[in-house]
C-alpha positions in Angstrom: -8.7 -19.0 -4.5 -11.8 -21.4 -4.3 -14.2 -20.8 -1.2 -13.4 -24.1 0.8 -9.4 -23.1 0.2 -10.3 -19.6 1.8 -11.9 -21.3 4.6 -9.6 -24.2 5.1 -6.9 -21.4 5.1 -8.4 -19.6 7.7 -9.3 -22.2 10.1 -5.5 -23.1 9.6 -4.9 -19.1 10.7 -7.3 -19.1 13.5 -5.6 -22.3 14.9 -2.4 -20.3 15.6 -4.1 -17.6 17.1 -3.8 -19.8 20.7 0.0 -18.9 20.5 1.0 -15.8 23.4 4.1 -14.6 22.5 4.1 -11.4 20.7 6.0 -11.5 17.4 8.6 -8.5 17.0 8.9 -8.4 20.7 12.7 -8.5 20.8 12.7 -5.7 18.5 13.2 -2.7 20.5 15.1 -0.6 18.1 14.3 3.2 18.1 15.8 5.4 15.4 19.0 5.5 16.5 19.3 1.6 16.4 17.3 1.0 13.2 20.4 1.5 11.0 21.9 -1.8 12.1 19.3 -4.0 11.7 19.9 -6.7 8.9 17.6 -7.2 5.4 15.6 -10.1 4.9 12.2 -11.7 5.8 12.3 -10.7 9.3 11.5 -7.3 7.9 7.8 -7.3 7.2 6.2 -5.8 4.1 2.1 -4.7 4.3 0.5 -3.9 1.2 -2.4 -1.7 1.0 -4.6 -2.0 -1.9 -6.5 1.2 -2.8 -8.9 -0.9 -5.0 -10.5 0.8 -8.0 -8.3 3.3 -8.9 -7.7 6.1 -6.3 -7.9 9.5 -7.6 -4.1 11.2 -7.1 -4.9 14.7 -7.8 -7.4 14.9 -5.0 -5.7 12.9 -2.3 -2.0 14.6 -3.0 -3.6 18.0 -4.4 -1.3 20.3 -6.8 -3.3 23.1 -5.1 -0.9 25.9 -6.7 -1.5 24.8 -10.1 -4.3 27.0 -11.3 -5.1 24.2 -14.3 -6.0 22.3 -11.5 -9.1 24.1 -10.4 -10.0 24.9 -14.3 -10.2 20.9 -15.1 -11.8 20.1 -11.7 -14.2 23.1 -11.2 -16.6 20.9 -9.0 -14.6 18.0 -7.7 -11.1 19.8 -6.8 -10.3 20.1 -3.3 -10.8 23.4 -2.0 -7.5 25.3 -1.6 -8.3 26.9 2.0 -9.5 22.9 3.0 -6.3 21.4 1.8 -3.4 20.3 4.4 -0.3 21.8 2.4 2.7 20.3 2.7 5.1 22.5 0.8 4.2 25.8 -1.6 2.8 23.2 -4.5 1.6 20.4 -2.8 -0.9 19.6 -0.3 -2.8 16.4 1.3 -6.8 16.1 1.1 -8.3 17.3 4.4 -9.4 13.6 5.4 -6.0 12.8 5.7 -5.3 15.0 8.2 -4.7 11.6 10.7 -1.6 10.9 8.6 0.2 14.1 9.8 2.7 13.1 12.6 4.1 10.6 10.2 4.5 13.3 7.8 6.3 15.9 10.8 8.4 13.1 12.0 9.5 12.4 8.4 8.2 8.5 8.3 6.0 9.1 5.3 7.0 9.0 1.9 4.8 10.1 -0.8 6.2 8.8 -4.3 4.1 10.8 -7.0 3.6 10.3 -11.1 3.6 6.3 -10.3 2.5 4.3 -13.4 3.6 2.5 -16.3 4.2 3.0 -20.2 1.7 2.2 -22.6 -1.3 2.2 -19.7 -4.3 0.4 -19.8 -7.4 1.6 -18.3 -9.2 -1.4 -17.5 -9.4 -2.5 -14.1 -8.9 -6.1 -14.6 -5.8 -5.8 -16.9 -4.2 -3.1 -14.9 -4.1 -4.7 -11.9 -2.9 -7.8 -13.0 0.3 -5.6 -14.3 0.6 -4.0 -11.3 0.2 -7.3 -9.4 2.7 -9.7 -11.6 5.0 -6.8 -12.6 4.2 -7.2 -16.2 5.0 -5.2 -19.1 1.6 -4.0 -20.6 2.1 -6.6 -23.3 3.3 -9.3 -21.4 1.1 -12.0 -19.8 2.7 -13.6 -16.4 0.9 -16.1 -14.2 2.7 -15.6 -11.1 2.6 -12.4 -8.7 5.7 -10.7 -8.1 5.9 -11.8 -4.2 5.5 -15.1 -5.5 8.4 -14.9 -7.9 10.4 -13.2 -5.0 9.7 -16.4 -2.6 10.9 -18.9 -5.3 13.7 -16.9 -5.7 14.9 -17.0 -1.7 11.9 -19.2 -0.3 10.8 -17.9 3.0 12.8 -20.1 6.0 10.9 -23.1 7.2 8.8 -22.6 10.4 7.4 -19.2 9.3 3.8 -19.9 8.8 3.3 -18.6 5.5 4.9 -16.3 2.7 1.7 -14.0 3.6 -1.5 -12.9 4.9 -4.2 -12.1 2.7 -7.3 -9.8 4.0 -10.1 -7.6 2.6 -10.2 -9.8 -1.0 -9.8 -13.8 -1.6 -7.9 -12.5 -4.4 -3.9 -13.6 -4.1 -3.2 -10.5 -6.3 0.9 -10.2 -5.9 1.2 -13.6 -4.3 -0.6 -15.4 -7.1 0.8 -19.0 -8.2 3.5 -20.2 -5.9 3.1 -18.3 -2.4 1.7 -19.9 0.5 -1.1 -17.7 1.7 -3.3 -17.4 4.7 -6.7 -16.1 4.3 -8.0 -14.7 7.4 -11.4 -14.0 8.7 -12.2 -11.5 12.0 -12.6 -13.1 15.3 -13.9 -12.8 18.6 -10.7 -14.2 20.2 -9.5 -12.4 23.3 -8.0 -8.9 22.5 -4.0 -9.3 22.6 -3.3 -5.4 22.1 -4.2 -2.0 23.9 -4.3 -0.2 20.5 -7.8 0.6 19.2 -8.9 0.0 15.8 -11.3 2.2 13.7 -15.1 0.5 12.6 -15.9 -0.6 9.2 -14.2 -3.4 7.2 -10.5 -2.0 6.3 -10.9 -1.5 10.4 -11.7 -4.9 11.0 -9.2 -6.5 8.3 -6.2 -4.1 10.2 -7.1 -5.5 13.7 -7.6 -9.1 12.0 -3.9 -8.7 10.8 -2.4 -7.2 14.3 -3.6 -9.5 16.5 -2.4 -12.4 14.3 0.8 -10.9 14.4 0.4 -10.4 18.0 -0.6 -14.2 18.6 2.7 -15.5 16.3 5.8 -16.3 17.9 9.2 -16.0 16.3 8.6 -19.4 14.3 5.3 -18.6 13.1 5.9 -15.3 11.3 4.8 -13.9 7.6 7.2 -12.2 5.4 3.9 -9.9 3.8 0.4 -9.1 4.2 -1.8 -7.3 1.9 -4.5 -5.5 3.1 -7.5 -4.4 0.4 -9.8 -1.0 1.0 -12.5 -1.0 -2.0 -14.6 1.7 -3.2 -11.8 4.2 -5.2 -14.0 3.8 -8.9 -15.1 7.0 -8.1 -17.2 7.9 -11.7 -19.9 9.6 -10.1 -20.7 11.6 -6.3 -16.7 11.7 -5.8 -16.1 14.5 -3.3 -18.4 12.7 -0.4 -17.0 9.2 -1.1 -13.5 9.9 -1.5 -13.4 12.2 1.5 -15.4 9.1 3.3 -12.7 6.5 1.8 -9.7 8.7 2.9 -10.6 9.1 6.2 -10.9 5.5 6.4 -7.7 4.8 5.1 -5.9 7.7 7.4 -7.3 6.2 10.4 -6.8 2.8 9.7 -3.0 3.6 8.9 -2.5 5.4 12.1 -4.2 2.5 14.1 -2.2 0.2 12.0 1.0 2.2 13.0 -0.2 2.4 16.7 -0.5 -1.6 16.9 3.3 -1.9 15.0 4.8 0.4 17.6 3.1 -1.3 20.6 4.4 -4.8 19.5 8.3 -3.4 18.8 7.5 -4.0 15.1 7.4 -0.9 13.8 10.9 -0.6 12.6 11.0 -3.9 11.1 7.8 -2.9 9.0 7.3 -1.1 5.6 3.7 -0.1 4.3 3.3 0.6 0.8 -0.2 1.4 -1.3 -0.7 0.6 -4.7 -3.8 0.8 -6.7 -4.4 -0.3 -10.8 -4.5 3.2 -12.0 -5.3 7.1 -11.1 -8.1 8.9 -12.5 -8.3 11.5 -15.5 -7.0 15.2 -14.9 -10.6 16.4 -16.3 -13.9 15.6 -13.9 -16.9 14.3 -16.0 -20.5 14.9 -15.9 -21.2 13.0 -13.0 -19.1 15.0 -10.5 -16.6 12.1 -10.9 -13.7 11.0 -12.6 -13.2 8.5 -14.9 -9.9 6.0 -15.6 -6.9 7.5 -15.7 -3.0 7.1 -15.6 -0.7 7.9 -13.0 -1.1 8.3 -9.4 0.5 8.9 -5.9 1.3 6.3 -3.4 2.5 6.2 0.2 5.5 4.6 1.8 5.5 4.4 5.6 7.4 2.8 8.2 9.9 3.4 11.3 12.8 3.5 8.6 11.5 5.2 5.8 13.0 8.8 4.8 9.6 10.8 4.6 9.2 13.4 2.3 8.1 13.7 -1.4 9.5 11.5 -4.2 9.0 11.3 -7.9 7.2 13.8 -10.6 4.6 16.7 -9.3 1.8 16.3 -11.4 2.2 18.2 -14.4 -1.3 19.3 -15.6 -0.2 21.5 -18.7 1.0 18.1 -19.6 -2.1 16.1 -20.2 -2.5 14.4 -23.3 -5.6 15.0 -25.7 -7.5 12.1 -23.3 -6.9 14.1 -20.0 -3.9 11.8 -18.9 -1.0 12.8 -17.0 2.6 11.1 -18.2 4.3 8.6 -16.4 7.0 9.9 -14.0 7.8 7.2 -12.1 7.9 3.1 -13.0 5.8 1.3 -10.5 8.3 -1.5 -10.2 10.7 1.1 -8.9 9.1 1.0 -5.7 9.0 -2.9 -5.9 12.7 -2.9 -6.5 13.1 -1.0 -3.4 11.3 -3.4 -1.5 12.9 -6.3 -3.0 16.6 -4.9 -2.9 16.9 -2.2 -0.2 14.3 -3.8 2.4 14.4 -7.6 1.9 18.2 -7.9 -0.1 17.0 -9.8 -3.0 18.0 -9.8 -6.4 15.3 -7.1 -8.4 16.5 -7.8 -11.5 15.9 -11.3 -11.5 12.0 -11.1 -9.6 11.2 -8.0 -12.5 12.8 -9.4 -15.0 14.7 -6.2 -15.8 16.8 -3.5 -14.2 14.4 -0.8 -12.3 16.3 1.4 -9.8 15.2 1.5 -6.2 13.9 4.9 -5.0 15.8 6.4 -1.9 13.0 5.9 0.4 14.5 4.0 3.0 17.0 4.2 6.0 18.9 0.4 6.0 
């Protein structure tokens, strides 16, 4: 997006903040009512990009596997510090703020997510993720742009999506109408508090924009970006700080969505261009890898572990894990189960949705 277009979009978005009615205020649905809610663009999607290639093994830790510690003698998460989810799997201690979501069974973790013939270039791999293409296929339009082309967002919605934390349109590219918001000093419309830092500011901006919208000026999708996950060196401290920023931001977003009555109409999904290599490098970090674990949360999420746990014994000669779940199965879940679209026409191939949702 050109700078002048970005600023113009920001100005348009800022103008909508004068509205006072809270979006989703009519949605008082709790868990007992959520199954009756319909599919469609009334359901909000929030994508959280973990930019740089998040290290899945130190995020969702296979602490019972001795090979994990053998390949990572210095950067592995200590077993006594990890937060156990079951007898094999744990979370990085910086993700402790997410545990209320896990205990309430509203946090799903999909392991082993990637694609066949993985590309380890940041630029090409994120392009594959954001266009939902095959590795040897080059598409211009993002997967969300194709979805909105299949079923246009109703007239009266403010836009197809909001982009925060990055000026790149990503999955909205080449067709979707997006607003690029900037942090504002406008009067706070929410009681919820937000953590400091750029990611917290992006979440606050997105949530206050939702709170300032009325039913005719909503959006079906928001994309947030948290940068810094390319941890080639000095990973332990850097990664711990990033995961803490992510976890506190996610809980602040959840609190704001609950306050607005939007939680049961919201699905939050993480993505990243790739994971990291199983073997640590000589710079106290990890290099580009293949598969990763991703988080899905919301009021209608069926929490738990999904996909394929890391099979460290099965790494290839380059230290890469095998793919267990094609990332487009997550997109098929959004398109079909969440919005009621035809995933095959958007993704250009059949991918079975994951059983992550109560809809």
